[in-house]
Backbone bond lengths (Angstrom), bond angles and torsions (degrees), N, CA, C in turn:
res aa  C-N    CA-C-N  psi(-1)  N-CA   C-N-CA  omega(-1)  CA-C   N-CA-C  phi
1 M - - - 1.520 - - 1.531 107.95 -
2 T 1.279 115.42 134.46 1.518 123.19 -177.58 1.460 103.70 -88.66
3 I 1.367 114.01 164.93 1.457 122.59 172.52 1.531 109.94 -60.56
4 T 1.271 115.74 -35.24 1.540 120.66 174.79 1.492 110.06 -60.36
5 D 1.317 117.05 -46.87 1.524 118.08 178.95 1.496 110.14 -60.21
6 V 1.313 120.11 -39.09 1.504 119.76 -178.08 1.523 105.65 -64.70
7 S 1.320 121.43 -50.00 1.411 127.69 -171.95 1.626 112.89 -53.45
8 T 1.300 111.56 -33.33 1.551 117.05 179.05 1.496 112.46 -66.18
9 E 1.287 121.05 -16.83 1.487 124.04 -174.08 1.573 110.33 -101.00
10 L 1.292 116.99 -1.76 1.473 122.14 179.29 1.525 108.60 -76.16
11 L 1.241 110.45 142.02 1.513 118.54 176.82 1.539 111.83 -116.94
12 T 1.311 114.76 153.87 1.561 117.48 174.17 1.551 104.22 -73.59
13 D 1.316 113.01 163.55 1.445 117.96 171.31 1.465 117.84 -50.55
14 T 1.346 115.50 -39.31 1.423 119.15 177.38 1.559 112.33 -66.10
15 E 1.275 108.80 -42.97 1.567 112.08 179.52 1.532 112.16 -67.25
16 W 1.315 119.25 -29.82 1.474 123.50 175.19 1.588 107.35 -68.34
17 Q 1.257 119.72 -41.64 1.372 127.45 177.40 1.556 112.67 -57.90
18 I 1.397 111.81 -43.82 1.503 117.70 173.48 1.446 111.82 -62.76
19 A 1.406 117.91 -47.77 1.474 121.78 -174.92 1.564 106.29 -60.24
20 H 1.338 117.79 -44.42 1.480 121.89 -177.65 1.531 108.47 -63.46
21 A 1.346 118.26 -47.10 1.399 119.05 -179.25 1.533 116.12 -59.23
22 I 1.343 112.49 -41.97 1.502 120.38 177.48 1.491 107.76 -61.82
23 A 1.321 116.91 -47.72 1.444 122.58 -173.56 1.585 108.61 -65.01
24 Q 1.376 115.17 -42.10 1.386 118.77 -176.74 1.523 110.19 -67.30
25 D 1.360 118.10 -40.09 1.434 121.30 179.91 1.491 111.10 -59.20
26 L 1.342 113.51 -49.51 1.408 123.02 -177.49 1.505 115.87 -65.99
27 A 1.351 114.67 -35.61 1.467 120.79 176.06 1.493 108.60 -69.56
28 R 1.255 117.84 -44.44 1.548 119.26 -178.03 1.567 109.81 -63.43
29 T 1.283 118.18 -31.16 1.400 118.11 179.82 1.567 112.73 -92.24
30 E 1.255 114.97 5.85 1.497 125.63 178.00 1.473 113.06 57.77
31 T 1.355 116.04 35.39 1.373 124.50 176.50 1.581 111.36 -63.22
32 D 1.313 116.21 140.32 1.484 121.37 -179.53 1.522 107.74 -72.34
33 V 1.309 119.27 120.47 1.415 122.98 -178.88 1.594 110.44 -64.27
34 N 1.325 115.39 -24.92 1.448 116.06 172.36 1.486 117.33 -63.55
35 E 1.255 117.37 -36.53 1.460 123.92 171.84 1.611 110.76 -58.99
36 L 1.327 114.91 -43.03 1.454 114.26 -179.83 1.495 107.80 -70.97
37 G 1.352 120.30 -31.51 1.415 124.58 177.18 1.585 110.12 -62.16
38 K 1.262 118.02 -34.80 1.489 119.48 172.88 1.482 112.80 -66.59
39 A 1.355 115.18 -42.57 1.417 115.36 177.92 1.538 114.52 -65.34
40 I 1.328 114.41 -31.14 1.505 120.14 175.88 1.516 110.32 -67.47
41 A 1.364 117.13 -38.96 1.383 121.81 175.86 1.508 116.01 -63.64
42 Y 1.434 113.03 -36.65 1.494 115.29 170.41 1.509 112.72 -61.83
43 L 1.323 117.66 -39.61 1.501 122.88 -172.16 1.546 102.43 -70.72
44 R 1.328 120.48 -44.38 1.389 118.59 -178.35 1.573 113.86 -60.46
45 H 1.373 113.15 -39.16 1.529 119.71 175.75 1.526 107.65 -64.43
46 A 1.369 117.47 -44.05 1.474 118.65 -178.65 1.484 112.08 -56.88
47 I 1.345 114.92 -44.84 1.461 119.87 -177.60 1.591 111.41 -60.03
48 K 1.377 113.33 -38.14 1.468 118.30 -170.93 1.647 104.40 -74.33
49 Q 1.412 114.81 -25.54 1.448 116.88 179.76 1.537 110.47 -80.82
50 N 1.243 120.48 -44.04 1.459 128.27 177.70 1.497 113.48 -164.36
51 P 1.266 116.66 99.59 1.534 121.47 -175.04 1.442 112.15 -65.11
52 L 1.358 120.75 -21.97 1.516 123.96 -179.31 1.504 111.50 -66.18
53 D 1.242 117.96 -40.91 1.488 116.30 -177.15 1.571 116.01 -113.97
54 A 1.326 111.27 12.16 1.569 117.70 -176.56 1.459 110.83 -62.04
55 G 1.324 123.56 -36.43 1.407 120.73 175.80 1.408 116.89 -60.68
56 S 1.299 116.91 -47.87 1.427 121.12 -178.45 1.465 111.60 -68.31
57 R 1.325 116.18 -33.74 1.486 118.98 174.80 1.504 112.02 -66.40
58 F 1.320 115.66 -31.71 1.453 120.35 -178.52 1.510 110.07 -66.01
59 F 1.284 115.13 -41.70 1.610 121.53 -179.33 1.490 108.28 -67.26
60 K 1.300 115.49 -39.75 1.603 120.83 176.01 1.418 108.39 -62.00
61 Y 1.333 121.04 -43.37 1.459 126.15 -178.12 1.559 106.41 -62.90
62 L 1.298 117.12 -47.84 1.462 115.69 178.32 1.588 113.34 -60.23
63 K 1.189 118.34 -36.94 1.463 122.19 173.64 1.417 114.97 -63.88
64 M 1.403 114.56 -37.25 1.383 116.77 178.33 1.544 112.45 -69.75
65 L 1.410 114.92 -34.52 1.486 118.26 178.39 1.552 107.09 -61.02
66 V 1.279 117.61 -43.71 1.504 122.12 -177.12 1.527 107.68 -61.65
67 S 1.296 117.49 -51.71 1.433 126.56 -178.15 1.540 113.44 -54.77
68 N 1.361 110.11 -46.69 1.525 115.94 -176.74 1.564 113.54 -108.16
69 G 1.264 116.65 18.34 1.525 119.01 -177.25 1.427 115.98 -56.17
70 K 1.326 119.13 -37.73 1.482 119.91 -177.91 1.492 110.03 -63.14
71 Q 1.357 118.49 -37.84 1.450 120.35 -176.61 1.467 115.93 -78.07
72 I 1.397 117.09 -28.42 1.369 124.72 -176.58 1.464 114.81 -105.20
73 G 1.364 120.99 -8.68 1.447 124.40 -178.42 1.494 113.23 -76.18
74 H 1.235 119.29 151.91 1.541 123.69 -176.27 1.597 106.57 -91.76
75 S 1.331 116.06 -32.65 1.450 114.23 -173.69 1.635 107.62 -135.22
76 G 1.271 111.11 179.62 1.500 112.38 178.44 1.421 114.20 -68.67
77 K 1.276 119.00 -15.24 1.565 125.03 -174.45 1.488 108.53 -94.37
78 T 1.296 127.59 -14.42 1.484 130.97 -169.61 1.511 106.53 -63.71
79 L 1.333 119.95 -48.02 1.455 122.13 -176.62 1.488 109.88 -58.27
80 G 1.335 117.80 -45.31 1.427 123.41 171.55 1.497 120.06 -53.45
81 Y 1.452 113.13 -41.37 1.432 119.27 174.61 1.591 111.86 -61.44
82 Y 1.403 110.43 -46.75 1.414 114.74 175.12 1.597 118.31 -56.25
83 R 1.263 109.08 -38.55 1.547 115.69 177.40 1.504 109.87 -66.26
84 N 1.341 116.79 -42.33 1.478 120.97 -177.64 1.512 109.22 -65.94
85 I 1.345 116.93 -42.59 1.480 120.00 -178.74 1.557 108.81 -67.34
86 D 1.286 117.41 -45.49 1.477 116.80 179.12 1.547 111.27 -62.13
87 K 1.341 116.39 -41.81 1.558 119.76 179.64 1.520 111.86 -61.72
88 A 1.344 115.03 -46.31 1.457 122.26 -177.98 1.521 114.62 -63.99
89 C 1.389 111.22 -45.88 1.503 119.62 176.48 1.563 111.50 -64.52
90 S 1.343 114.95 -48.04 1.455 117.27 177.33 1.469 113.35 -58.75
91 Q 1.301 117.23 -42.87 1.436 117.08 -178.55 1.560 114.72 -74.38
92 H 1.264 120.05 -35.67 1.477 121.14 -172.32 1.572 113.03 -110.75
93 L 1.331 123.15 -19.46 1.363 122.81 -172.88 1.523 115.39 -110.58
94 R 1.337 117.53 -12.30 1.376 124.72 -176.75 1.616 116.32 -51.54
95 Q 1.257 111.74 -35.97 1.548 116.00 -177.58 1.477 110.93 -69.43
96 A 1.379 117.83 -16.04 1.503 118.68 -176.70 1.545 105.54 -104.32
97 E 1.272 120.93 15.21 1.543 124.65 -178.87 1.494 110.39 -50.47
98 A 1.386 121.71 -38.91 1.409 123.76 -174.52 1.501 113.59 -76.20
99 E 1.409 116.51 -10.53 1.408 120.93 -173.46 1.568 106.64 -120.99
100 A 1.337 117.29 76.92 1.511 120.79 -175.32 1.495 112.47 -61.51
101 E 1.219 122.16 -38.31 1.495 120.59 174.74 1.493 113.96 -62.22
102 T 1.293 121.02 -35.13 1.438 123.35 172.96 1.527 111.49 -66.31
103 M 1.411 113.29 -40.65 1.459 116.38 -179.85 1.445 107.62 -62.62
104 L 1.349 120.76 -40.91 1.480 123.87 -176.95 1.513 109.94 -60.81
105 Q 1.423 116.52 -44.68 1.375 115.73 179.68 1.548 114.54 -65.48
106 I 1.333 114.74 -38.55 1.416 121.45 -177.80 1.624 107.91 -62.47
107 L 1.276 113.56 -46.84 1.430 118.47 -178.65 1.551 115.68 -69.57
108 G 1.320 113.55 -28.85 1.512 118.10 175.03 1.546 109.32 -66.67
109 W 1.360 113.56 -44.39 1.514 119.00 178.55 1.512 108.31 -67.87
110 A 1.343 118.26 -38.98 1.533 119.22 177.35 1.556 107.09 -56.68
111 A 1.340 120.56 -45.73 1.430 119.41 -173.67 1.546 109.64 -67.56
112 R 1.326 118.07 -36.28 1.511 117.28 177.24 1.568 109.23 -67.93
113 L 1.343 114.49 -38.20 1.442 115.48 179.71 1.563 111.31 -67.65
114 M 1.299 119.35 -34.37 1.410 118.39 175.09 1.492 114.08 -58.50
115 R 1.363 118.86 -37.44 1.439 124.46 177.18 1.518 107.93 -61.89
116 Y 1.360 112.35 -44.24 1.528 114.88 179.98 1.560 112.05 -65.59
117 Y 1.290 119.95 -36.39 1.412 123.28 -179.51 1.483 113.36 -72.95
118 R 1.320 118.21 -15.31 1.416 122.70 177.93 1.574 109.28 -67.70
119 V 1.402 108.80 -30.80 1.589 113.86 -172.45 1.498 108.47 -109.95
120 T 1.352 121.37 -11.78 1.383 125.56 175.60 1.531 111.21 -118.49
121 P 1.293 121.74 109.93 1.415 123.61 179.57 1.584 112.56 -49.66
122 I 1.321 115.85 132.74 1.502 117.95 -175.27 1.485 109.18 -60.74
123 G 1.366 124.01 -32.01 1.342 121.76 -177.16 1.581 114.54 -69.94
124 E 1.401 116.21 -14.23 1.401 119.06 171.69 1.492 113.26 -86.15
125 I 1.353 121.63 -8.15 1.423 123.87 -179.77 1.472 111.64 -81.14
126 S 1.378 113.64 133.70 1.503 119.80 179.12 1.587 108.99 -57.06
127 E 1.257 111.60 143.04 1.542 117.09 173.86 1.583 113.25 -69.79
128 S 1.340 112.22 -19.08 1.412 115.90 175.56 1.547 107.59 -87.76
129 T 1.249 113.38 93.78 1.512 120.41 -175.64 1.524 113.90 -66.84
130 S 1.301 119.69 -20.43 1.413 117.79 178.18 1.451 118.45 -92.30
131 E 1.323 115.71 2.07 1.472 123.15 174.24 1.514 112.13 -105.07
132 V 1.252 120.34 128.37 1.486 123.87 -179.31 1.530 103.66 -105.32
133 Q 1.326 116.90 140.17 1.468 121.24 177.96 1.549 106.38 -85.25
134 V 1.257 114.96 98.82 1.543 121.94 -175.09 1.490 112.66 -92.33
135 A 1.380 122.70 -26.94 1.493 124.66 -174.39 1.559 111.17 -51.58
136 P 1.330 118.72 -52.17 1.499 114.83 -178.78 1.532 110.63 -62.73
137 V 1.221 120.82 -38.59 1.435 122.70 178.43 1.459 114.44 -61.89
138 V 1.261 119.74 -42.92 1.482 128.56 173.68 1.494 110.82 -61.98
139 T 1.373 116.52 -45.12 1.523 121.67 174.36 1.471 109.53 -53.82
140 E 1.398 118.43 -53.57 1.468 125.76 -175.19 1.562 107.06 -61.16
141 L 1.330 120.10 -44.90 1.421 121.77 -177.40 1.531 107.40 -65.00
142 K 1.204 123.00 -39.15 1.495 126.76 -176.47 1.622 104.43 -65.86
143 E 1.328 113.94 -45.50 1.397 116.89 -179.22 1.537 114.17 -61.53
144 A 1.352 114.42 -47.52 1.393 124.38 -178.86 1.656 108.26 -60.44
145 A 1.342 113.40 -44.19 1.421 116.89 -176.68 1.493 113.87 -69.72
146 A 1.405 118.41 -32.35 1.418 123.65 169.67 1.542 110.26 -65.20
147 K 1.222 115.62 -48.85 1.499 121.85 -175.79 1.542 111.42 -56.43
148 Y 1.316 117.36 -48.37 1.448 125.16 177.90 1.577 115.89 -92.36
149 E 1.392 117.52 7.96 1.379 118.88 178.84 1.577 115.72 56.38
150 L 1.327 111.59 41.71 1.548 119.95 -179.43 1.433 108.76 -96.94
151 P 1.314 119.04 148.04 1.388 125.39 172.91 1.544 109.59 -70.09
152 L 1.346 119.03 137.78 1.442 121.35 179.62 1.524 107.10 -153.18
153 T 1.378 114.24 132.19 1.435 122.42 177.56 1.559 104.94 -127.23
154 S 1.250 117.27 124.94 1.386 123.86 -178.40 1.587 105.54 -121.21
155 V 1.351 113.79 123.09 1.393 122.32 178.53 1.483 113.31 -125.21
156 E 1.313 122.99 131.54 1.481 119.91 173.27 1.506 106.39 -119.10
157 Y 1.312 113.42 145.53 1.422 124.27 -178.57 1.550 110.53 -118.38
158 D 1.371 117.58 145.44 1.324 121.92 175.75 1.556 107.96 -82.18
159 A 1.314 118.26 72.57 1.413 125.89 -168.29 1.513 110.98 -145.94
160 D 1.234 119.77 164.13 1.436 122.90 176.36 1.553 111.33 -75.24
161 H 1.358 114.97 161.60 1.446 117.51 -178.81 1.499 117.94 -43.84
162 A 1.323 115.37 -51.15 1.445 123.69 -175.21 1.583 114.87 -94.25
163 F 1.300 114.88 36.28 1.493 121.56 -171.17 1.460 111.23 -58.80
164 F 1.383 121.09 -22.91 1.436 126.21 175.95 1.500 117.41 -75.22
165 N 1.281 115.30 -17.13 1.528 121.17 -165.70 1.564 103.48 -87.00
166 N 1.274 114.61 100.12 1.460 119.74 178.53 1.509 113.75 -76.76
167 T 1.339 117.04 3.99 1.507 115.92 177.87 1.495 108.35 -99.09
168 R 1.416 114.44 2.09 1.578 113.64 177.01 1.636 100.29 -129.09
169 P 1.270 110.10 98.96 1.460 116.45 -178.43 1.576 114.65 -64.50
170 E 1.294 112.87 -25.81 1.553 117.04 176.76 1.518 113.80 -66.41
171 V 1.321 117.27 -12.08 1.480 119.80 176.96 1.488 116.12 -126.42
172 Y 1.289 116.38 -21.34 1.425 125.66 -176.82 1.561 110.31 -58.19
173 D 1.317 112.50 128.54 1.528 121.97 174.95 1.477 110.78 -121.19
174 A 1.307 118.42 94.87 1.523 119.93 -173.48 1.511 111.16 -53.89
175 S 1.257 115.47 -46.07 1.524 123.55 -175.08 1.551 109.63 -62.01
176 A 1.288 116.89 -48.48 1.458 122.18 179.75 1.543 108.79 -65.55
177 A 1.379 116.40 -44.62 1.411 120.04 -177.44 1.527 113.05 -60.71
178 Q 1.353 113.87 -41.91 1.464 119.85 -179.08 1.566 110.93 -65.32
179 D 1.323 112.51 -43.13 1.513 118.79 177.42 1.477 110.55 -64.30
180 A 1.308 120.60 -41.91 1.466 123.74 -178.68 1.471 109.70 -65.18
181 W 1.338 117.33 -41.03 1.467 124.37 -179.90 1.645 104.69 -60.52
182 S 1.287 115.76 -56.75 1.425 118.75 179.87 1.447 113.74 -55.31
183 Q 1.311 116.85 -41.10 1.511 119.02 -179.05 1.510 108.93 -60.93
184 A 1.394 114.29 -47.78 1.463 121.48 -172.57 1.528 110.05 -65.16
185 V 1.330 119.62 -43.81 1.408 123.58 177.61 1.476 114.05 -65.77
186 G 1.395 113.94 -40.27 1.455 116.94 176.16 1.571 111.92 -65.74
187 F 1.206 116.75 -40.18 1.463 123.09 177.08 1.581 109.20 -56.76
188 F 1.343 114.26 -50.97 1.474 118.89 176.84 1.508 115.07 -55.67
189 K 1.373 113.99 -51.03 1.391 119.74 176.99 1.394 118.57 -52.02
190 E 1.354 113.89 -43.75 1.448 122.11 -174.93 1.534 110.73 -76.91
191 N 1.395 116.44 -32.62 1.523 117.28 -167.47 1.521 112.39 -110.09
192 L 1.306 121.21 -11.19 1.436 123.32 -177.08 1.445 114.22 -102.48
């Protein structure tokens, strides 16, 4: 994966909030993430057919699922899943309807987050959705590296989450990005 590939998956803070809101709503209602995955597959297909109206076709598709859920559902719960997905998307994603690619990224992350919320109770999740609690992870990594005598370099920057993404001037930090790149290349040269 190239750096360009990674940057296409980054979301704005608002888009992250939307992904979290959708994931939390669907996790609270115990919606099957596989059903969301099918809706995502439909959106991906709609984008390939015609990206200009894919967003509106996606919302029509969700309404069709709710209307015909009893006939196309596999279990007694499927119609409820369709209703939950339609409600969450209509509430949180409607403003992005004209940007189907953005909708696709948001929903992809929402599905990932739903899996996370299955094992982490939502009440334990910080209300600040753009901040990730990294200190315990860094501590665990340092302990594991010491235990197995592995090289580990941990660097923190006073910068936003996506500081390396030069396509987002509001968060890009050239100095931190250059240093991070040098650190990573140096680490690989030394340890690989």
